[in-house]
N, C-alpha and C positions, 0 to 999 in steps of 0.2 A: 420645514416639514409641511406636507399638504394638510389642509384643514378639513377636507371632506373625503370620505371613503368612496371608492368605486367598487369595492368588493367587501362583503361581510360573510364570514364563515360561521355557521352555527349548525346545531342538530347532530352533534357527535361529541366524542371526547376530544377536547382541545388541550393538549399537554404542552405547557409553555417551557418547561425545564428551567424556569426562573425561580430559584430557591429564595431569592431575596425580593421577588416581586409580588404581585397580587396573588394572595393565597399560598405563595411559595413557602412562607415561614410556618405554615400549619403542619403539625406533625402528621396529621391524617391525610395531608395533601402535599407531600414534599416536592412533587413535580409541578406544582402550580397549575392544576387543571381548572380551566375556566369554561364559560358557556359560549362565548363568542369572541371573535377577533375582527377588527376592521383594518383594511388595507387601503392605502391611498398613495399615489406617486411612487409605488414600488416599496413603500415602507410600512411597518406596523404602526398604526395610528392609535389603537386602543384595544385593550383586552378587558374582559369582565363579564358581567351578566349581559344577556341580549338586550335588555331594556337600556342599560348604560351605553352599549356599543352602538345601537342604531341611531343614537343622537349625532353620530359622526357621519351618517350617510348623506350623500347628495341625492338629487331627484332620480338620477339614472343608476344608482348603486345596484349592483347585482347581488342579490341575497342567495348565496350558495349553501344549499342544504347538504350536509355531509352524509346524509343517509345512514346515520348511526355508525359511521366509520370514524377513524381517529386522525387528527391533525397534529403534527409535531414540527419542531424545527428540522430543516433538511439535514441529512447526515453529512458529516465532515470526515473524510478519510485522511488521517494525519501522516500516513507513510505508505504511499503508493509509488509506482513508477509508471505514471500515466503515459509519458512519452514513449517509454520502452514497450508498453502495451500496444500503443499505436504502431510502432515499428514491427512488433511481433505479428500483428494483424496483417501487415503489408507484405512480408516476405518470408517469415519463418514457416517451415512445415512442422506442425505440432505433433509430437509423438508421446506426450505425457499421458497420465492416468485419466484425464478428462476424455481422451479419445481411444486409448489403447488399453486392453486388459492384460496382454501378455506379449512376449517377444514375437510370436507369430504375427500379431497385429502390427507391431512396430516394424518388423522386417518387411512386411508387405508394403507399408506406407513408404519406407525408405527406398525400396527397389522401384516402386512405381514413380517416385519423384525423380530418381536418377535416370530412369529410362526416358523421361520427358526432356532431359537436358541435352544441349549440343555439346560436342567434345570440348572439354576445358572449362565449362560453366560450373560455378559453385553450387553445391547443395548444402543448405543450412537447415539443420534440424534442431528443434527445441523441446525440452521436457523429459530428457533421459532420467528415469527415476526408478532404480532397482528396488527401492523400498515399497513402492506401490504397484509397480508393473512386474509381473512374475516372469522368471526365466531369462532375464537380461544377462548377457555375458560380460566378462571383463573386456573393456574396450582398449584399443591401442591403434596406432597408425597401421601396424601390420594386420590387425584384425579387419580394419575398415578396408584396407587394400585388397585382402584376400576374399572378403565376402561381399563387397559392394563395388568399389572402383579404385584403381590406382592412377587413373587418368584425370577424372574430374575431382577438383578439390572438394573435400567433405569436411564440414564442421558440425559436430554434435555438441549441443549445449545442455548441461545438466539443469534439472528443474530449478535448482537454487541460484543459477547463474554464477556460482563460485567455482565451478569446475567445467572443463570442456575438453573435447578430444578432436584431433584432426588426423587426416590420413597423410601419406607421404607427399602427395601432390600439393596439399595445402602447406605442409612444412617447407616445401621448396619455394612456393610463392612468398611465404613469410620470411624466408631466409634463415630459418632455424636449423643449425647444425651443431657440431661440437664446440665451435668457436664463438657462437653468438650468446651473449650473456642474458640472464633472466630479466624480464621487465621490472621496473621499479615496483616493489611491494608484492610481486608475484613470484611464482615458482614454475619453471619448466621441468617436468619430471624427466629424468634421464636414466639410462641403463648404466651398467657397471663400467662402460667405456666412455661415458659422457654424451652418448648419442640421445637426442630427444625421443621419448617413447610415443609422443603424440598427445600426452595428457598435459593440460595446463591448469594450475591452481591459482586462484585469485588474480586472474589475468584476462578477464573477459573483454575489457576495453582494448587491450593489445590484440586479441584474437579477432574481434569483430571488425576492426578497422580495415582488415584486408579483404573482406568479402564485399563484392560490388553491391550497390544499393539500388532499389527500384527508383523509378522516376517520381517527380513531385506529385503527380495526380494519384498514383498508387498509394504513396505515403499519406496524402491528404485524406483519402477514403478510409485508410486504416485508423487514422486519428479520429475522424468524424464518427465512425462506428463505435469507437471506444467511448467518446464523450456521451453519445446517446445511451450506450450500455450503462454507464455510471448513473445517469439520470434515471434510467428505468429501475435501478435497484435502490433508489432513495437518496442518492448523493446529490448535493448541491455544490459542494466544494471538495476537490481532491488535490493531491500533491504529486509532484515529481521529485523524488528524493536524491537524485544524482544526475542532474542535467548539466551537460557540458555544451555550451552554446554553439550553434552552427547557423549559417545563413538559411539553410533549408528548414531546420527545426524552428528557428525564430519566425520565419515566414508563415509556416503552417499554424503555429500557436497564435500569432497575432491575427491571422485571417479568421480563425475560429472565434477568438475573443471579440472581434469586431462585428460578427454576425448578429443581427437582431434576435435570431432564434438560438443563440448559443445556450446550451442547456445547463452548463456547470461553470464553476470558477476553478482556476488552477493556480496553486501556490508552488513556486519553483525553488528548490534548493540546489544551487549549483555545486558541481564537484569541487571540493576543496583540494588544492594541489599541495601535497606534502613536499617539502624541500625547496621548491622553486616558485610556487604560486603562479605559474604561467596559466593563461587561459588557452585551451586548445579545443579542437572540434571533437564531437562525439560520433557515435555510429550513424547519426542521421546525415552528417555532412561529409566533407572531404577529409583527407588526412593531414592537410597542411594549413588550412585557414585559421586565423585568429579572430575571434568574434566576441563582442560584448554580449551580455545576456539581455533578457527582455526588460529588465529594470522594473519600474512601477508603471507598467504599460497602461492598464486601466483596472476597473474594479473586478474584472474577470480574469486577469493575468498579471502576476507580479512576482518579483524575486522576494523570497522569504528568508533566505539565509544560505549557508554553505554546509556541505556534507563531507565528512571524513570517514574512512573505513579503517577501523583499528584491528579487526581480526576477520575470520572467515565464517564458515557455515558448518553446522553439525552434520550436514548431509555429505560432506566430503572430508570430514575429520580435520577441518582447519579453524573452527571456533576455538579460541585460546582458553582452554579449561585448566583447572588446577591439578586434577588427577587424570591419569591416562584414560583414553577411550577403551571400551571393551574391544576384544578381538573376536570376530565371528566370521563365518562364511560370507555373510552379507557385507561386512566392512571390507572384505577382500574384493567383492564384486564392485563395491562403491569406490574402490581404489584409494582407500585411506593411506596416508603416509605410514611408513613402517613403524611397528610397535617397538618400544612404548611411545605412544603418540599423545601429546597434550595440545595439539593444534598449532596455530601459526599467528604470531604477533607480526603484523605487517611492517611496522616502523619502530624505530627506537624511541624511547621516552623523550629524549631531547628533541627529536624531530616533531613528535606530536605536540610538545609544549610550544616550540617555536611557531608551529603552524597555527595553533590555537591563539597564541599571543598576537600574531599577525592579523588574523580575522577579527579577534575581539577588539583590537585597536581600530579596526576599520568600521566598527559599529555593527558587525554582522551577528546574527544568531547562528550558533554552531550546533549541528546535529552529528553525533558520532555513533557509528555502528559498533556495537560491542556485545557479543553474545556470551562469551565465557567469563569466568571469574577473573582470570589473569588480564584479559583485555579490559574488563570493567574497572579493575584496580588501576591499571595504567591510565585510563581515561579520567577517573575521579581524581587521581593524583595530579594529572595535568591541569584539570579544571581548577583544583585547589591552588596550585602554584600561580596560574595566570590570574585568577581572581584576587589572590593575595597581593600580587604585584600591581594589578591594574584597577582594583577596586570592584566591589559588588555593585551591580545595577540590575535593572529589570530586563535583562537580556533573555532570560528563560532558556538558557542553553539546554540542549537535549541529549538524552542517551537513547539509542535505538536498539530495539529487540530485547535486550536484557534477559536472555534465556536463562542462564545460570547465575545471573547477578545475585549476590547474597543479600540477606536482610541487613546485615551490618553495612554492606556497601550502599544500600538504599538509605540507611540512616545518615551516612556521610553525605550522600547526594542531597538529602533534605536540608541539611544545614547550609548548603550553597544555593538552595532554590533551583536545583536542576529539575528538569521535567522529563521523566522516562516515557517512552512509547513501547509497550510490551507486545511481543509476538506470541501471545498465548495460544493462538489457533493452531500452532504446531501440534498440540495435543490431539486435536480432532482427527488428523490424518496419521500422525506418527507416534502417538503416546505409547502404544503397545510395543512398537519397534524400538523406540528409545529405551524402553524398559529391558527388553530381551537382548538387544544387539549392540546398543551404542552407549548408553549411560548407566544402565542398571537402576538402582533405587534413586539416583540423582534426579531422575525424571519427576519425582514427587515434589521437588522444590522449583520446578520450572516456572518462571514468571510469578513471583509471590505477590499477586495483586492486592490481596487484603492487607498485607503489611504496608504496601505503598499508601493505601488509604489511611491506615492507622498512623503512619508517620507524617501525614499532612501533605504528601506530594500531590501535585496536580498531574495526573497521568492519563494516557490514552491507550487504546489497543488498535492494532492494524493487521493487515494481511499481506502487504509487501508484493502484491501482484505486479508483474507476471512471475516473480520468483517464488511462486506458491501454486499448488495445483488449482486449476480452474480459474475463475474470475472472482472479483470482489463480491462478497456476500455478507453484508453487515450482520444480519440476524444469526447466521451460522457462527460468526466470531463471537457475538454476544452470548450465544448459548454455551460456547466453550468456556468463556470467562465465568459464567454462572455455575456450570456443572462440572467442568474440568474432566469430561469424559470423551472418549473417542466416538466417532460417528456411528460405529457399529456395536458399541457396548455401553449402554447407559447405566450399567450397574457397577462400573469400576472407575471411580474418580481418581485422578493422579494428583495427590496433594490436596485433599478436600478442605484443609484448613486455610487454603489460599483462595477459595471461592469468594465471589462478590455477589451483591444483589443485582437484580435487573436494573434498579435505579442507577447504581454505579456504572454498569455496563452502558446504559444509555447516555450517561454523562460523558463517557469516554468518546462517544461519537457526536456529541453536540457541544455543550458548554465548555467542557475541558479541552476539546479539540480546537475550538475557537480561541480559547485563551492561549493554547500552545502556539498557535499561528499569529498571535498578537492581533487578533481580529474580534475580540470579545465585545467591542463596542458596536460591531456591525452584524454579527451573526451568532448562532449557537443557542439562542433562546428566543421565544416569542415575546418580545418586550417592546413597548412603544419607542420609536426612534430607530430601531434596527431594520435591516433589510428583510423583506418578506420572502426569505428563502425557506420553503416549506415542503413537507412530504405528507401525503394522505395515505394512510395504511388501512388494510382491511380489518384489523383488530387492534385493540389496545394492548401493547406489550406487557403492561402491568397486570392484565387480566388473563394472560395466557400461561399455561404451565411452561416453565423454562425449557423443558425438553421439546416443546412444540413451537419455540420461537420462529423456527424456519418456516412454519406454516403461514406466517404473516406475509401477505402480498402487498406490494407497492402499487397503489391505485393511480397516483399522480405525483409529480413534483412541480414546484413553482420556483422560478428564479426571479427575485425582485418583483413578485406579484404576477408574473406571467407564466401561465401553465405551459407544460411541455407537450401536451397533446396526447397523453397516454389514456386518459379517462374520457368517458362520454358525459357531456354536460347537457342536460335537457331542460329547456325553459318552459315552465308551465304557461299555457296560452293566456294572454291578457294580464300577465303579472311580471314582476321583476325577480321572481323566485326560480332558481334553477336547482336541479337535482344532480349530484355528482355520483356517477356509477362506474364500475369497471367496464372497460371495453372488451377484454378477453377474459378467459377463465382465471388468468393470473393477474388480472387488473392492469394489463399493459397492452400496448399496441405493437405487436411484433414487427409490423412493417417499418417502424421507426428505429428499431435496434435489433438487427438480425443477430442470431446466436454467434458468439465469437469463437467458441471452442466446440 
């Protein structure tokens, strides 16, 4: 560890999130607020009073006055699809609620894009979302043929990524007819004669692999924009929760990780292959190559584990729930499976167990997507069998989303030291719709966060972008965890007994997320010896009304003590004192991270 500091922060609220560190065990100061922090060699050297910390300064140490803003550990997004976001930026045409308010807008975007194409070129659209975009019709190959094109292959991807539609030209390219069987774990929706209708459920990998991809330079730009976007929103570490390695993908990720100005770290969870464990390429590469993953490439890029998908999504009626989904005009437009519908278990229990056993014995951390009660039960049963056979250790196996996972199931998970990552932010956009059209009163027990805390689970929250409207916004997610209200109705909480404090929500993005990634010795708190991955905020989240958490701006992020250039830092003449101020009205530099949606 460096013995002298080159940067000292002071003059604002410095929240360490270190409950066991300096001041952290004080009931009046659970977040460990201190007066100053010293940085040297990219690491935290000291925290405490300014008088204590300045003892670590060298002669040229920069004293950065925070201007009464707030310094915290950089945020860690425990369940993103960062690679897929980069791909989306590169060649999907977005038609989701972030850009379109109704079908008139969507249709205009689709027609304009198809008119730009040469004969036979693919049109790939992303974000079809009848829950948030009004007036959308029921899609099928016939509808796309009649209203857009029967010559150019068309792919329309649902906002959740768990459902997609293609036209007849695309079906022909893909070779799907009455005789071709469904992809492993997926469903090709067929009419009464066995002919594919154009709708695919739980089959996005199969569908995407047929559409041609852009060149390396275009992909590289899409990834770079996404990395800077993450940094601009306060993230210093993000994840890719279902990466299937390819030469193109690995090349871009490694290039970014090697850059001196790389703004974030990326933890990769590879796709876990049920049944045969083979490694194949994803939608960034070709359809045939077999490639190893990035491994432990460097401190900005590493393999963290494997991901398995046990069920589907509430948005297309494939999350495997206990009681049937509601029937409504909306679920018909969403093309839910025929009633009574309780969703889709993708694999048999023996297959899940054998897959988990395989990866557990390899020493991998396992993360399993499970939204509904039936899928959660299958996953917990499988973990129990594997851990009984192989022994418990500090693997911190994960459960992802846990939408309708019950409190009893969480209690079982706690006994095995499983770590859930909750998708509570569904409530912000979809709470009312879940109540009226999809789940009824079951929405009130969506992601029971407070019970996870009571049971002693170490849990996180996430947003799953791009399989969620817009882009990653940590304070919007925290607000939902604390209030459990939709974005347009602050008076109606869904399951208020499951709300958590601002402190618990912040832990989910810092210390808990670092622990979940097995990186608690390196990040997640401002503690001596850890990396100086930091975020400067316009306001202290503990001093803001929870309903106004989204009003907090990100002023700057630091990766290992190096600023990412969003803030303006002015040095007072003749001194080593600098003042850190916002560059723009939102505390960021828009030239470094253009709007992605």
